C-alpha positions, 0 to 999 in steps of 0.5 A: 499500499502506498505511503500517505503523505504526512498530515503534520506540517513539516519544514524539512528540506524535501518538502520545501524543494517539492513545493518549488519543483511543483510550482516551477513545473506547472509554470514551465510544462503544465500537464506534463510529468515533473522532470528531475535528473541526476548524472553519473559517470561510470568511470570506475566504482560509483561511490557514496559521494556520487549517491548524493547526486541521486538521493537528492532528486530521488527524495524530492521526486518521491515527495512530489509522487506522494502528492499525486503528481507524475514524475520522471527521475532521469539518470543520465549514464555519462558512459560516452565520456572519455576513459581518462585514467586507470583507477587504482585498486580495481580488481582485474585491471592492470596497467595495460588498460592505459592503452584505452585512455581517450576512448569512450567508456563504452569502448573500454574492455570490462575488468578481467572476469566481468560478466559485462560487455565493457567498462561502463556497463560493469560499474553501472551494474553495481549502482543499479543493483544498489538503487533497487535495494534502496527503492530508487525508481529511475529512467536510465539514459545511456549518453552512448546510445543517445549520441551514436543513434543521432538523437541529439543531432539537431542539438549538435547542429544548433550548437555548432551554428551558435558556437560564436554565442557559446564562445562569447559566454565562455570567454567571460570566464576564461581570463578569470582565475580558477577558484581553489579546488573544492571537494568534488561530488558530482563527477565532472565529465571525463573529458573536462579533466583532460581539457587543455590549460586555460580552457575555462574556470576550474579546469573544465573543458569548454571546447577547442579554439584554434586557427579555425575558431571555436568548436563545441563538439569533439569527434572520436577518432575513426581510426583509434576511437580516441578523442585526441582530436582537433576540428580543423574546419567546419562548414555551416551550410554543408555540415562538412567537418574535418578533424585530425587526431594527434594520437594516430595521425588520422584525419577525415572529413564527415558531414555532421548531419549524419555523423554520430561518433562524437559529443558536445563538450561538457559545458555545452552538453549538460545545458543542452540536456536540460533543454532537451529533457525539460529538467526542473530540478538537478543538483550540483556538487560544490565543484559545479557551483563556483563562478565559471563552472558547469552549472553557473555557465550552463545557466547562460548557455541553456538559453541558446537551446531554448530551455531554462536552468533547473532548480539546482541546490548545491550539495556538500561532501559525504565522507567516510569515518576514518577515510579521506575524500572519495574519488572514483578515478582513484579507486579503493573507495566505498560504494553504495553496494559496500554500505548496503553489505553492512547496513539496511537500506533504511538507515542509508536512506536516512543518512541522506534524508535527514541532512540538507544538501548543503550539509556534509556528513559521514557514513560510518564503516567503523565503530561509529556505525553502532552509534548511528544504529542506536540513534536510528532505533531511538528515532524508530521508537519515538515515531511509534510512540508519537514523541518524535518531532515533525521534521524527524518524522518526515525524515523517518518516513522517507527512509522506511519507504517510498510513495510506492510502499515500505521497504522490506525490514528486519522483523525483530530489529535487535540492537545492532551492537548486540548482533555485532557482538554475537556475530563476533563471538560465535564466529559464523556458527548460526545455531550458537547465534540463535541460542544467544539471541534467544536468551536476550529475552527468554520470555519472547525468544527468537523462533529462528535467526531469520527474525533478525535478518537482514540486520544480523547478516549486515552486523556479521558482514561488518564484523568480518570485513571492517573490524581489525583482527586484533579487535576481534573477540576470542574467548579463552580456551582455559581459565587464567589460573595465575590471575585467579590465584593473585586476586585479593579478597575483594576481587574474589568477592566480586566474582562470587557475587556475579557467579551466585547471581548468574542463574537468576539473571540469565537475560540481557537485562538481568545480566546488565543489572547484575554486572553494574550491581556487583560493585554497588553491593560490595560498597554497601549500596543497593544493586538498584541505587542510581548514579545520583545516590552513589559516590563517584568512586563507584564508577571507578570500582565498576570499571576495575570490575569490568576490566577483570572480567574481560581479562578472565573471559577474553584476555583483554582490557575491553571487549563486547558489552559484558552482558552480551559477552556473558550470554554468548560464553554460556553459563557453564563456560563462564563459571569455569573461566571465572574459577568456579 
């Protein structure tokens, strides 16, 4: 059943943009579907920074759809971009791929072992799979298909006819000092990054100027397939175009009104597509929003094609806990697929929905993921009991589903940190994991591990792939006889109090009360005493007691939460390791 729009008034950023987009669409194209757009270049792994290019319009499109309007979310796959460099750390790729630099991405072989026909399709496939898991609906457009089938022929001829007007607009920026390089999110057209020095602000390609004049069109060579080409002449009446390739020396004359092996340069291509598709909303990264960059210049060039610039919020950097800025061309960066291996799609959607586009945020692959999950579960509970703030309710609603319905969810969403601890301790033994998780709440035990999935599988994947080996939990095989023998009377009594209470408190809540209560009882207080009723030294005593238990159970100062650890080890083994 479709999710009904929230009746509570909200001021979240998605609703505000939806208001603007609906109004603007009714002005520009009344009666037609609202068009929002994203652009992705499959030049390498499409990373979590690129995902903001998709999630920003997706969330707005979904809100518009919830309000009963027809919407098209276009994703332009910039697969006709040039292959610019060989990404690092991509499996199945070696230095021999450098021989393809300059070719369209769809003409470059896929990595060795890939099931896909070319480089672009290989990296598109992983993103398409991730978007499906996240509930993102879109219409994909291959720019290779568009250009090579002649779809844009009239637009290309129009751009060539008005090249003087385009050149005049771009000329306003060529003499200006390029701004300092900013954090890049929307991957620039691959040809941009190989532009000649001085071709425009921010190093973006705006076409070639030479003795023959300015041309906003770049052919791919008919011999070597690369774009190391220069247009040497063009006739507006006959559309005859002559180019020469500096890579292989090939030269030919073609008629542009029937030639389909080339593309408009990025600063002209983008605004051409805005006009052609009737785009109302498309975000841009900070690198595209500085003076003289693609989005700003495109706002002037789009008029040449009879269109208008979309509403376009600038979006900020998406970071990864413990990692530097992401770059597709460098490789080795986390992708949406990587994130979805360790977190449910609801959590990933929420991270993008709760922050305004101009706010940066981080996605956790380290211990921080446990805190994020705790925060998400608290929000889930507040939404259920009606205590969440309206803006938080809106972000939650956008995270758990779309206008088409809710995303699949874990039936029994147990705490992520607990699941991670259990997966760590049991080392893949699902029967042991089920035993421990059933002991968390003996009055309502799990019937099968499937009730805790897929969250359990995500937590297990995080433990296995993102927790260093020296931080994994290995329970002692034998008691630490030397440590047990060295304990003073107070240490021995603390263990006795714990052991005496195990049977009666064998549940997550019961063991939590027990392990925190032992130091209180030893100091003469009730196990139920609150922190306000206790002197500060009780906290010190608790830390010392916890450290002792960790040493006796896993041979380290720290480890998983003690109640979870005790449940995982099991009563009999706990008693043996604690010297009973």
